[in-house]
C-alpha positions, 0 to 999 in steps of 0.5 A, a space after each residue: 111172497 108177493 111182488 108187482 110182477 108176480 101179481 101181474 103175470 097170467 097163472 097156468 091151469 094148475 092148482 096152486 096156493 094163492 099164497 103159501 105159508 112160507 111166503 106169507 111168513 117171509 112177507 111178515 119178516 121182511 115187513 118187520 125188518 123194513 119197519 125197524 129200519 124206518 124206526 131207526 131212520 126217523 130217530 136218527 133224523 130227529 136227532 140230527 135236526 136237533 144238533 144242528 151244524 152245517 151238515 144238518 140239511 144233507 143228512 137229514 135228506 139222507 135219513 128222509 130217503 131212508 125213512 121213505 124207502 123203509 115205510 113204502 117197503 113195510 106197507 107193501 109187505 105187511 098188507 096182505 096180498 089179497 088186499 091188493 088182488 084176489 089171490 096171489 096167483 097174477 093176472 095180466 089185466 088192462 086198466 079199466 077192465 070191468 071183468 077184473 076190477 081188482 086192476 086197481 089193486 094190481 096197479 096201486 101195489 106196483 106204484 107202492 113198490 116202485 115208489 119205494 125203488 125210486 126213494 132207494 136209488 135216490 139215496 145214492 143218486 144224492 151222495 153221487 151228486 155231492 161227490 161230483 160237486 166236491 170233485 169238481 171243485 178240486 179237479 176243475 176250480 175255474 169251472 162253474 158249479 151247479 147247486 147239488 140239490 137242484 141237480 139231485 131234484 132234476 134227477 129224481 124228477 126225471 125218473 118220476 117223469 119216466 114212471 108217469 109215462 109208464 103209468 099213462 101208457 098203462 092207463 090209456 091201455 097201451 099195455 097191460 100191468 105186465 108192460 108196467 113191470 117190464 118198463 120198470 125193470 129196464 129203467 132199474 136196470 139201466 140205473 144200477 149200471 150207471 150207479 155202478 160206474 159212477 160209484 166206481 169212478 167217483 169213489 177213487 177220485 175221492 180217495 185220492 183227494 183225501 189222501 192228497 189233502 191228508 198228506 199236505 196238512 200232515 193228518 191221517 185220512 186212513 179211517 175216512 178212505 176206509 169208509 168210502 171204500 166200504 160205501 163203494 163196495 156195498 154200493 156196487 154189490 147192491 146195484 150189481 145184484 139189482 142189475 142182474 136180477 132186473 136183467 134176468 127177469 127182462 131177458 126171460 119176459 122178452 124171450 118168452 114174448 118172442 115165442 108166445 107173443 105175450 110176457 104174460 109168464 107164470 113163475 114157479 113159487 120157488 123162482 119167484 120167492 128166490 127173486 123176491 128174498 134176494 132183492 129184499 134182503 139186499 135193500 134191508 142190508 144196504 139201508 142198514 149199512 147207510 144208517 151205520 155209515 151216515 152215524 159215523 159222518 166219515 166224510 165230513 170228518 175227513 174234511 174237517 181233518 184234512 183241511 185247516 178251514 173245514 168250513 170252506 169245504 162243508 158249505 153247500 153252494 148258494 146256501 146259507 152258512 148256518 144251513 149249509 151241509 156236509 157230505 156224510 156219504 
């Protein structure tokens, strides 16, 4: 099993295998699982584009993010570890180190890993942006509303800029690859905590809106409320797990730095395998659930059932009517 952090931490002097057979097996399984997810996402995205309708734009965006996440993860796991670095056992290295030319592979592997994480987190950022826009329409109808997709792109751009700053600090020699990993762990832990809070708050308000509209129009929205509850529970479990894992990693490295003045800490194969398998399994699970939820189009159905004029609800602000999008997650 390999991971960005694992490949940049200094190993001890004990003789350990570069990569165990178990780790190769799990890497292959994870890679194939993400590859299968990517195939399903691509097929669903193609099918959705052929259907047309008001919801096509947003649904296609969701499938695109799932596809991008799955492809990046599949690339990371299916490419052998020795392609990135000479061995599985990692070393903390500065950029442009003439004694360790494989710093390029270590940096690229971390880039692929973090890009996949950003794509995965963007799925929920997009959900929250559209939920916030719809809730603002109902709770604050007189307020000026921004364009959801513009807000989404702005938030993602902010995360990308932070990652570019991280990469720049590494390339200019301010810290080694270990610093890149610590930065990414702090960033992902913070974003995970924010997402847990926002999903909980927005989903509660969204269920309230659906129940109220259903009562006004004498239409049952129980199935739609149930699906939103599902996305709340699964999303919170995923982000809580991610926040916990990244926080433990950060605290562990910081404590090690406090004693040794370096975060170049060796992790045992068992510890690291547990960390990577837990994180990867949670990612595969949430991607699969998102594919299922998207296919059911529960939120769009909820709005259509709850309102006499669904077209008013599903249209995207400042978008063409035929190219609008409904909130399907």
